[in-house]
N, C-alpha and C positions, 0 to 999 in steps of 0.2 A: 547527451542527454542518455540517462541510463532505467534498466527495468532491472525490477528484483524477484525470486521467487521464494514462497517460503515452502520447504519443504514436506512431506510426510514424514518424517520419522517422528517414532511414538516416541514421546514428550516423556520422561522421565515421571512424571508426574501421572502417567496415564492416558495424558490427551494424543489428538492425533492430527496434525495438520494438515487440511485436505486441500489447499488453494493451490494455485499453480497456474501459468503460463501457458497455453493453448493455440500458441499462432505459426503462420508455415515458415516465416521466416525466425521460429529461434526453434524448428525442428530437432534443425542439425543437436544444438546446442543441450536440448532435452533426452535428446538421444546418447550423447554425451555423458549424461548423466549417470546412465544405465542402472542399477538398483536403488537408484537415490529419486527417479522419478516417480510420480504418482500416475499409478494406472487405474483405469476408471472400475475398474472390478475388484472389489474388497474382498469377497470371500468365494475365491477358486475352488472349483468343484469339477469334475470329471463327470459328473451326473449326466443325465440322457435332457434334461432340460433345463432351461437355463430363464431368469426370471433378470429384467433390467430395468431399473427408474430411471428416466431422466426428466427431470424440472427444468421447462422448456419458460416460460413467464409468468408472471404477477397480474391481475387487475384487467381479464382479455375479455371479458364484456360486457354486457350492460350489470350485471350481479356480482360485479368485481371479483370476482372467481380467479384461482389460480390454474394452471395447465401444466400437464406432467405424460405422460407418455409413457406405459408400461409395454416395454417389447417381450412375448412371450415368444420361447424359440428352440426348435427341437433340432438337437445337437447331436440322438444317440441314432441307433439304428433301426427302431419302431418305428411306424406314425402312430401321434395324438390321434387319437379316432373323434368323430364327433360326437359322441357322446358320452355319457359315464363316468363323467371327472366334473371334480368342481376343486376352484381355488381358493382359498382361503387366507385373507390378510386382514391387516389393522392398519388404518389411514392416520394422520395426522391427528394429535388427539383433541379433541374437542371441537371437531372439524366438520362437517356431512359432504358428500359425494352426492353430485348432478348426476343423479342414474339413468336419469332421461338421455342424457350424452354418453354412452357407453361404448358408443362404435356399430357397426355392420354385425359384428362375430360373437360379440358374448352380451349377457346383460349382465348387471352390477344390482346386486340387492344385501339393504344393509341391514344385520340384524340385530347389533343393540352395541349400543356403545362406539368404539370407535372400529368395529367390528363389520368387516364386509365378505359376501363371497359373489366372484364370475363364477358365468356356469355360458357351455354354449348354445349358442343360436341354432334355429335350426336349418340355418344360413351355413353356417359354420362347417368349412369344408374338409376339417382335419389340417394337422400337421406333417405332411413327410418331411424326412431328413433334410436339413438346413430350411426352412420354411420359417415366419414368422410371421406372428401379424402384434398389430400397434393396438394397444385398448387408451384409448384419452380419458385421464381422470381429472375432473373439474372441482375441486373443491373450494369451499365459500370462504377460505381462506389463504394470506396469503403465503406462499415457501417458502422459508427466504434464509433456512441453516438445514446444515444434514441430519441435527436430532428433528426436521419437522418429516424426513421422509415415509413414503407407505415401506411399511418394515412385516417381517412375521411368515411369508408368506410359506402356505404347502397345499398339497394337492392329495383329495381324495378320490380315490378311483374304487367304481361300486360295478364289483365283479362277482357274479354269483352268488348277490347277496352276502356279501363280503364289504366291510371298506378297509381298503390298503391306504394306508398316510405315505406320503411321499413330499420330501421337503427340497425342492429344486436347488439350484445355484443359484445365488442371490448377486449383482451389482447393482452398481448406481451412479450416474457418472456426475462428475464434478460439477460444482457450482464456481459460477465465473460470480467475481465479486461485485460485479455491478446487480446480482439478484436480490442485494440484501434492498434493494426497496422496493418496500410493500406496496405503493401505490403511486397516480402521478402526483397526490399532493402532499407525497413523502420525502422531505426534506430533510430530516435529521441525518448527521452529516456520517458514515461511514469512517470509523478510526484507521488511519494510516502508518506509517510509518514515518512520516512527516508530521504529524500531530503527534504521536509519541515522543517524537524528539523537542518538538515545543512545548510540551505540556512536563516533558522531563528535566529540560533548562530551568525550570523554574525550582528547581531541587538542588541542595547543597548536601557534601557531606560533612558532617559532624563529629564532634570527639563523645562520646554519649556518657552523661551526669547519670549520677546513683539514681535519678528521679527519669532520667531518659528512658533507663532500661526497663522500668517497670508497666508493662502493660496489663489494664490498664492503668489509666493515669493517678497517683495515689493525694490523697486532699491536702497532706505537708509533710517534705522531705526537708530534711537538714541534711548537710553532708559535711562530714568531718577531714579532717585533712592526714588522716595516717589510715590504717590498712589492719586488718587479718587475714594472715594465711590459713584456709580453712583446711588446711592437711594438717595443723596444731589442732583440732576438734578432735575429742577424744568419746565424750559421751551427751546425752541426752537426758536433761533432768526432771523428772515430769513425775507428780504424783498421780496415785490410781485412778484418780480420778481424769486426769490429761490422759490416760495411756492409749485409747486409741488415735488422738491425735499423734502422739511421739510414733507409735508404731509407722504412722504414715508419713510421718518427716524422716525416719529410719531406712523406709522402699527411699522416698525419693531420694536423700543425700545419697544411697548405695550405689542409685542408677546414674546418679552425677556426678560421682566419685570414685566409684569403686569400693568406697568404705564403708563396712557397716558400723553405726555408733554405736555404744553400749548403752542401755534404758537403764535409767537408776532415779531411785527419790531425790538421793540427795548428791549432788555431783562432789567427787574428791580432784577432775581434771579439767581442761578446757571442756568449755560445753557451751548446747545449746541449750537454758531454760525455756519450756512451757509454762506461764503461769494466766492459772484464772482467776481474772482479773475483771470486773465489770471495768470501761474503757469511758462509753458515755449509756444513750439512749438505748443506743443501734447493740443487736447484740451481733453483730456483724463487724464490729469496731474495732481495731484493733494497732498494740503499737510493737516497733522490730526497733529491738534496741540493736547494734552492732558494733563493741569495742573490741577493743586490740586484743584483750584474748579469749572474750568471752559472746557471748550471743542470747538476748532475751526477746521473747516472744508472749504478751500480755493480753487477754483478750477473752471474754467469755467462749463457748466450746465450740461455736461457728468461730467467732472473729480469732480464734488459733488457726486455724484451716487458713483461713485467709492468707495468716499472718504470716505460714511455714510455708503459700504460695508465692508469695511474697520474696523470703528468701531463695526458696527454689529459682526465682527467675533470676535473682543474682547471683546463683552459684557460676562456675565458670563453665563454658561452652566451649566446644572445640577450638582449640589454638589459641583461648585465652588465658589470662593469669591465673592462678591459685587466689591470690590475694584477693578482698572485695573493699572495697571502702566504710569506715566506721561512716554509720549515720543513725542520725534517729526520725522515723515515721511516725507517722499520725494519720490512720485511714480509716474513711467509711463509707457503705456508699448513697450513692447518689437516688438510687429507685430501691425497693424494696422487692418488689418481680425484677429478675432478669434472665429473659426466656429464651428459650431456644424452642422450638416445633421442627419434627423430625417425621416424616410421610413413611413409615413401613407398612403400609397397604398398599397401596398401587407397586408399587415393587420391593421386595424383603432387602431386609440387613438383615447378617447375621448376630447375636449375643457379643461376636467378640469388638467387631464393630463397633457397637454402641457402646460398649464399656471405652474403649477409645474416645468415643466422642467425649465421654462424660470424665474422663480424665483429662482433656483437653480444655472442658468447660469450667470447670472447677480452676484450674490453673488460670486459667480469664476470667474467673470469680462471678461464672454465670450461677445462678442458683435454683433454677428451673427448666426439668425435659417435659415438655407439651410432644407424648407420645402419641400421635396418631395411628392407633393399632387397627382399625377398620376401613371400609371404604366397599365401595360399589366390584372392586377390584382385588379384592382381598380380606381375610382374618386374621388376624394373625398372633392371637391371643386365646391357650387353652382355657377353656371353662369348664368344671368337670361335668356341673349340670345341666352345659347345650353341646355335646360333644361335635351335634351337629355339624357347626358352626365354623369350625376348622375342619371336618372331614369335608365340607360343599366347600368352604370357602381358600384354605389354604392353597388348594392347586389352582392353577389357571389350564387347561386343557381344552380338547374339543368336545364342544358339549356332546353327553350320552344319554344327556336326559332334560327335561326344564327347570332343572333345579343347578345345572351348571356354572359352574364362573367361567367365564368365558376367557378366551384369549384375547389378551389385549397390549399395548403396549409393544409388540413383536415378541410378544410372546410362543406363540407357534404350536403343534398341535400338542404336543407331550408338556408343554410350560421347559422354566430353564430352571433348577435348583438355586435355592439360594438367590434367585430373581424375585423370578413368576410365583416361586413354590418357595414355601417356607411358613412355620410361626414356629411361636416362645411354647415349649411348657409352660408347665405350674412351676416345675423347679430352674426355669433356665429365668422367666422372670422374676422370681425371688432373689436369686444372684444378682440380676442386675439392679432388684431394690439395695439388695443391702452395698453394692459396691456402691451405685448413687449415693445412699446414705452416710458412707463413711469420708465423702467429697462434698458433703454439704449440697446435693444436689434434690429436689423434691420431682419425683416425677408422678406428672401428672397425665393419666390415663383418656384418651378418649377415644368413646363409640359414637363415631358418627350419624343421629337421627333427628329427625325424620325423617329426611332424604340421604343419598348415600347411602341406603341400606338395603341395597337388591341382595346380596347374601344372607343376612339377617331375614329376611321374607322369606328366600328358597329354602335357609337351614330348615325355620319353623313349619313351612309344608312340608321338607319332606320329614321331621320331625313326627308333624301330624298322620302321614299318610302311611306311617311304618307302624304308630301306636294306634292309630284303629282296628287296627288290625287282633289287637289282643288287648290295650286299656279301653275302648269303647270310646265315646266321641268327647264327652267334659274333658279328661287327661287328655285327647288329640287336639283338643283346638283352647287347651289352656293358655297358648301362649304366641297362637296365629299373632300375624302381622298384618294381613291386609283383608277385603272384602274380597271374596272370591266372584261376586256379581261387579265389580266396579268395572265400568267402562272408560273412567274416563282418559283423555287426550294429553298428554302432555312429552317432552322433551328436555331432559335436563343437562347444565352444561356442557355434561360428559357425553352427551347423545343419549343418555338411557331412558327408557318409556318405560319403567316399570321398577324404582328403587324407592321409593314413600312409602313409610308404614301408613298403615289407616289411624288417625288418632281416634275413632268414634265408637271404639268398643274395650270391653277393659281387658282383653285377651293383651293390646298394646305395652295397658300399662303394667300388667304382671311381669312383660319378661321385663321389663325399663326397672323395675323393682329387684327382680331375682337377681336379672345380671348384675342391678348396685352391690348385693350382698354377695355375690360369684367373686367381683373385688377386693371387697372387704375382707372377707375370705383371707384370698392371696396375701394381699399386705399384711393382714393380723401373724400367717406365717411368717412372714420377711422380718417380724417385727420393727412394723413402719408403720407412724400413723398414715391410713385414705383420707386426706383432710378436703380433696377438693376431686368432683370428676369433670371433665369437659364430655360433655352429648351434643356435642356439634349446633346443629339448629341451623345449620348455610344455605343456598342457594335449594330452595324447593322449590322445585318445577313451579309456570305457573300453568295451571289446569288440572293439579291435580287435586283431586274425592269431589270434583265437580260434578260426575258421572257414577258415583256410589251410593246404591239404595242406602246403606245401612248411615251415611251422612246425614243425607237427606232426613232421612227418619230423626237420627242424634239429633241436630239441627233444630229441629222443629221440636221437637221438645225439650228443648234445652234454650228455648228462646235465642238463637247463634243465626243471625240474620247475613251473613256473608262467611266467605269462604278466611276473609282475612281475620273476623271475629273466631272462627274455628283452628286460625294458626294461634292467634293468643290462649285460647281454652288449652290447647295442648301445653303451651309455651308454660302456664302457673301452674294444671297441672305437675310439668318436669318439675318443677320448683318445690310443689308441695313432695313430690317422692324425693327428693333430694335432702332437704328439710328434713323428711321423715327418717331417713337414715342416717341423720347428724353428718351429712356431707356438704362443702360450699359446692353450688352450681357454675361452671363456666360454660358459656357459648358464645360461637362466631356471632358478633353483633347484627350481622343482615337478618338476623331473624326478628329482630324489631322491626326493621322496614317494612312489613305488611301487618304481623304480628299485632295484634292490639289488646290493653289492659296488664302488661305483664311488669312485675314492681321490680325496682332493685332490689330490692331485699334477699341478702343472700345469694349474690350474684355478680358476677363478675365479667363481662365481655372482650373480645379479643376484637380490636376495631382494624380490620383490615383496609376498607375499600377507598382509599385515599387516592387514586390516581389524580396524578395532574390534571387539570383540564376538561375533566368530567363533570363535574361541579357538584363532587360527594369529598371533597378533599375538606371538608371540616364537620366532616359524619362524628367524628371519634371525639370531638372536644364537643356536640352537642350531646352526647352522651352522659358525659363527664359531668358538664353543664347540667344535668337531666337529674344526677346523684346515682348514676350508675358508677359501677368499678371499672376500669379503662385497663385495660393493658394493649398499649398499639402496636399492633402489626401492622404497618404501614405497606402496601403493597407495594409500591413506590422505591422506597427505601429499602424494607426489611426482607424483603420473598428471596432467599438467595437463590431458587432452580431460575429466575432472571437472570440470563445472560450478561457476561460482563461485557461485552462489548455487541454493537450490531453487525461485527463479521460473519460472514459463510459461515466459521471454521470452527465460530465458537459457543460450544452445545449450551443447551436452554432454552427457558422461556420466553420470549420479549410480549406478552398481550397487555402489561403493568409498566414493564420500562426495561431499560438499559440500564443493569446493578452492577456497576464494580465495587470495589472498596471504598475507593473514593468518595463515591455517591453513599455510602452508606455513611463513612467519617464523618458527614456534612449533614447527616440528619439532626435535625431540633427538637426533638420531642416537643417541646411546651413553648415552640416560638415557629410554626411550621409557616406561618405568612409574613415573616421579617426578611425572607430573601425570596429571592428569582427561582423559580423550578423548569430546566429542562422540556420538554414534550413529545411524545414520543415520536410521533409524525411530523416532530422537526420545531422549530422557534422555543418560546418559552413564553410561562403562566409570571405575567410581573408583578410585582408586590400591588404595583396599584391597580392592577384586574383584581386584587385578594383583599382593596380593603374594604368590601363589604363581608365578607367571610365571619363568620363566629371564632371568636375570640375564647379562650379559656374564662372564666371568672375564676376570684376565689376560690369557692364550693366545688369549681369543676376541676384545679390544678390539686385539690386535696383526693380527687379522686379519680386521676392518674396513678398508677399505683408500680406501673412499668412500661418496658419493651421487651419485645418479641420478636425474633429473626423465627423464619421460616424455610423451611426445604422441602416442597413436595417432589417425589419421585419418579415422574411420568419418564424421565427421560436417561436415570438412574440403571446403568446393568453391573458396575460390580462399585464395591468398596471404595476404586479409586477414583468414579464417576463423583461419589457421595462427596468425596476430603478436598477434590478442583474445586467443586463449588463452596465450600463450607471452608478453607482456607486461603488466603488469611482473610475474607467477610470476617469469619467470626472476629476476631480481635476490635478492628473498627467497631461491631456492635458491642461488645464487651467494654470498649471506651465510652460509649455514648450512654450503656446501663447503669456504669460504675460511677463514672467522675463525674465531677462537677459541671453546672453550664457553664457553657465559655460565652452567653451572651446576657450581655448585662442593663440591667433595664435602660430605656434611652436609647441603645446600642443602632444605628444604622446600618441598610445593607454593606455599605462599602465597609466598616469598622468589621462586621462578622466576619466577610469572606476573606479581611487581614487577617484578622485571630485564627479563623480557619485555614491560611495556608503557613502561616508559622506553626501552629500546632501539627499538620501536615505533614511539615519538614520533619519534624523530632519523631513523629511518629512513622513514617517512613523511613529514617534512619534507621530506627529500633530493630522495625521487621527484618529490613536486609541485611542488616550488619548481623542481628543475633536473632531472629524468631523463627524466620525460613530456618537454620542451620537447626536451632531447639528443634525443632517439628521434625528434620528429617534424619535427628538422634534418635527421637523419637519411634520415627517407622512410618508416621503420616507421611500422608499423598498433600501437597498443595497447587497451586498455579504461580510458577512462574512469568511474569507479563514479558512480551517479545520486548526483543529491543527497540528506542528510537533509533531513527536513522537522517541524516544529513550528505546530501553527498554535494558538493562545489567543486565542477571538472569532472579532476580526474581524485582530489580530494575526500574519502569518508568520515564522517563524524560520527562515535554513539555516544547512546547514553539510557541509564538506567531507569526505571519507575523506582526501584527502591536503591538506595545507595548502599553500598558493602557490597552489591552483589558483584561476581566478576563477569565481565566482557570477553570472551576467549571466542579463536573464527580460527578455522583452516580449509585452506586451497579444498576445490573440489572431489579433487583425487583421494582426500585423505579423509580418516574419520573424526569427528569432531567431538571431543570428549573434556574430560577435567585434566588431560594432559597439555591442550592444545595450547599456542600460544595465548596468552592476555594482551586484548587488546586498550593500550594505555592512554593511547593521544593520539588523534587525525594524523589518519595515514594514505599515504597515496596506493593505489591497486591499480594492478594492469593486466588481472583477472577478476571469473568468477570470486567470490568467497563463499563460505558456510558463517553465519555468526550466529551466539546465541548468549543468554544471559545464565550464569551457574554460581549457585551455593559451594561450598564449603564440602560439599558431600558428594558431589558431582551429578548433583540431579539442575536440571535443566530447562529452560523456558522454550518454548516454539522455536525452533530453525529457522532463518530467513536465507536466505543467497542474493547474495549483493552482487551487478555485475555492470558494466559500463557500456554495454553493445549501445547502439543508436535505438533508439526507442524505435516499437513495433507498433504501426501501424494495425 
């Protein structure tokens, strides 16, 4: 029998594995590992007060709450007195704490969102040196991952009418693998090394042909028998009209080869010729001809860029020959909209990170960045007309007024630069727009309204207060977004009770109209047209506006009989404002769940709520059949913030599903119900069970404009965190957005999965042999999966999820790195070894320790 440990090495791709065996009989082995072992203290400090979080269990009571213990300990020389202090923190996002079960020593108060305060009760006796108290935390949702933990702790000491801020040392205990179980009814199998081995065993390493090397898969490839040595190329031939594309190609070629090709109107040497020419009805179609002496790319302006990206994908990567096969490639996209939504509101990402993302998106032929710029927790775009928005909303810190943007997601008393704090200046945004435009990526900005608007509401309150002193009421109230006398009680999904603008006053629409005008101005300065703007519309909480005197009067005057009708009125008004500004409106589709009377004219919906087993699986199809233009943004397959696996050490959310790269690859945009789907709590939703779901009609199919991935940023603290969840998921998304459907009319589930398996084998080889190395050469981060392991007796067998990666191993006494031995075949081991998958640049996946010791109970 055997046991294994997965080490808490810092993965070269920015992740940390926190799983460790913690049994008495293995204690000597763990001590032997020394610095390799995962201590429960993750942030060591010499501070006087320590906070330790330990998750105990899930599903503990009739409310199905989870239970954790928070230990507050005095390790300093001075006592922690009875009063005059408060302890603030953020709990797991989108949950609530049971404040009635806070224990005997303290009270817990919810402030707003995920922000809570602990204060001592009168019975609290203080903490002398070495003393501690335990505060129970009962949360109305399971806690199964490290990214679920309570965080962002800081004290406020009130002394002599002055507030002193103090950040204690914070640590947290390891989560045992069994903690991944959400509830007693949760039967979803947690991935193990044996399961990985079984899944990986279905793959085989292949030699990649020209068509196989291109992601997303091209429409038609005819490979020749000869080749061209790219070092013989000297020039780029391009007309003045294709200068921008020529410069892009020049840059890419130099990055890949170190050679800068000369751009000329007529080539005199071996060259890459760019010819602007219509290929077919698609402006994104292209033809790439690779001959023995020259290369030619034909297409319209957008098509040329994609032809360049395909050629870029065929250029040699580290260790490959300078010769590439002759070929003729005819290519065009399946969907006109191939999008990705990136949330920089909850946690910020710098301009450089966005430009890196845009370059990768363009390479994989994605053409739309849906830029989620605002939310309750952050406002990330400067608008000259409304400076209060970034003044209030670009920094999260301890609240100093009613207008403050509160700490959330662990941002602490002062916030974290370029994480909770940050925004794009107008100049930054213009630079991003131009960079995207050069790469065929349209940026659709999103300002989320009427919900998710806490910052906008507070900023306009702040503006009004300041202006009232100098300008009078009319100017001060021009952009007010709230009814001051509204006593409505509600709580949004994220726990806010004051985040929804009032639709019953003209000032709200003044704000929206001028907001759009500000964006149009920025786009005009960039020389890039603003064609579409996203104005949210999602997750409007139950109970909004019900006790608003303004709305009661407004509804009476306008014959509006219900809140749902009022939501419809707002939605129609939004569409009118967009039309008057000559832009197309885009919204999240749940605005139509309760709003009544909205026309599909000039409107595109992001259909996201298709969670398998919830009854909403066909909502996107229904909207398309009704005549709405639809972008499928399915949470169960296309939300990148969903964790790759259920394992406790895989970061991310899981309320929609667990979402690895293969799950995205298996996504069938127009054939949802032709295959079965795994359910988040175990089991599956079968084809038979979905037989009555609404299918796409011919009309509906014409309104499916494309698909879109999404990455919400609550758990992202660094660019590396984002890229870990982005790649390689982005490649699978691009495959489904660009390449032709693999489902033919009449195909049954078994045949569809057979085709998927065959195509996945090619895709996995391309990723393992080339794409990881490409991303590494660009300086991008990504997730290399842990290896699969099977042990029979003393023989260890290992394999990888992406053929082409190398498996390296070392004893636990040595350093595991790119110089370690390569695991080439099953081998006998007589002691514990470290093992991981590596790319050619030395980046590796999760480190595991394999041992043949007796299994410990």
